[in-house]
N, C-alpha and C positions, 0 to 999 in steps of 0.2 A: 490399572487395567480399565477402570471406568473412564478415566480421562481420555485414554487412547481410543476406546470404543465410541466415546462421545465425539471425538474429532471425526472419526469415520462416519458416524451417523449424520452429524451436521454437514459434512462435506458431501456425502452422497445424496442428501435430501436438502434440507434447509431448516432453519429454526422452527417454522410452523409445522412442517410435516415430520420432523424428527420426533421420536418418542423415547421416554425413559425406558419403556418396556423393551424396545429394540436394543437399546444400549445395554441393558441388564442381560438380555438374552445373549448377545454377542460377547459379553464379558463373562458369561457363565455364572451369573449371580442372581439372587432374588432381586426384584425391583426395590423392595424396601431397604436393602443395603445401600443403594444410592443415597437415600435420604440421611443416612448416617454421616455422609461426607459433604453432601450438597443439599441446601434447603429445597431446591426445585430445579426445573429444567433451565430457567432463566439464570439462576446462580451458577449452574454448570457451564452454560454458554458464556457467561461473563468471565469465568476463570480462564476459558480458552482464548477468547478474543481480546480481552482488555490489555494484556501485556503487549500484544502486537499493535493495538490501537495507539497506546502511549508511546511506544517506540517510534512508530511511523510519524505520529504527530510531532514528536520532538525533532525528528530528522527534517520534516517539512517546515517547521517553525524556526529552525536555526538559521542564522545569518551567515553568509559566507564571511570567512575571516577577513578577506581583502575589503569587503564592503564596510566593515567596522573601521578600517584604517583609512580608506580613501574611497572615493566614488568610482575609481577606475579598476574594476575587476571584471573578470570574465565569468559569466554565470556557469559555463560548462565546467570550470575548475571547481566550483562549489559542488556540483553533482558528482564530479570525479572524486572529490574528497570523501563523498558519501558512498561511493561504489562498494567499498568493502562491507559496510553495513547493510546495503541493499542485497548484496550477494549472500551474506551470512543469513539474513532473514529468509531469503528464498530457499536456501539450502536447509535450514533447520525448521522454519515455520511457515512454509509455503501454504500448506493446507489451511492452517489458521488464518492466514492473510486472505485467501480466497473466500473462506467462510465469512470473514469480516466484511469484505467488499461485495460479495455476491449473494450471500445466503443469510443475511441478518434481518430481513424484512420481519416486522413484528416485534423487534427489540429496540432498545434505546441506541443501538448502533445502525439503525436502518438508513440513516443519511450519511454514514461515514464516507462512502465513495465521493459524494458531492462535497463533503467537508474537506477531504484531501485535495480535491480539484480547487476548491476555494483557497486553501492555504498555498498551493502551487501558484494560482493566479496572483495572489498578493505579492509573492516573492518575485515572479516575473515582472509584474507591473512596477514594483519598487526598483528593480534593476534597470529596466528599460528607461523609466523616467529619469533615473540618475544619469544616464548616458545621453538622453535626447536633448535637443535644443529646447529651451523653455517655451518657445512659441509654438512647437509642434504638439498637436493633440491627437491622441489615439482613442478611438471608441472603445469603451469598457468590453464590449463583446469580443474584441480582438484578443485581449488578454485572456478572457475565458476560453476561447477557442485554442489558444496556445496551450494553456494549462490542461484543458480536457484532452487535447491530443497527446501531450506528454504523458499524463497519468494513465490514459487508456493504453498507451504502449507498454508502460510498466505493468499494468494489470494483465495485459495479454501475455507477457513474459511469465508472469506468475502462474496464470491459468495453464500455460503449455510447457512448463518447466520440465526439462529433461534430466539435466545433471548440472553440476557446478561448472564444468568446462563449457558446456553449451550456453549456460546462462551468462558467463563472463563474456563469451564471444558475442552473443546476441545483444547484450546490454551495451558493449562498447560500439557496436555497429549502430545500434539505435541512437545512442548519444552523439556519435559522430555525425550521423545523418541529421539529427534534430538540430545540433548547434552549428553545423557547418554546410548543410545541404546535401541533397542526394548525390550530387556530383563527387563529393568527398568520399563516398562509399565505393564508387566505381573506378576512381582514379588509382 
């Protein structure tokens, strides 16, 4: 009950403004009981967001299977391979994910959003450079823009999640547009 009320409190507020007093009140317990299970607010926050952080980090740092075998792979297939994991995370842990990316200021996770964008940038850069002619150079900012746009799209889907069917549809549309252009969505 403490865990669930803490998710509510951090989601509705953020780390800095959330209080153990509110968590205890909403859980119907004395504040002191929280300390039986969690050292402090930070420890409670970490229990909520760390599993999501590690899961998304693993997902973003994984290499496409085809890239391991050859340099001729389609980035979209890598993300499509990961689609079930993304949908599962949104279905089961969406609020924890939103807490992690939007409500962690003042914690060791404060820069997670930027970190996830950086991991995505590295992935995109590695993939594009493997496919590009060696004489062609692309400004680093371009990779950052691509990664930022992609991750912000996923963040927006998490923020506005309605249900599993909706998420599956919107993610497929988003990825189709991202990898094949806006015309692919309307054709």
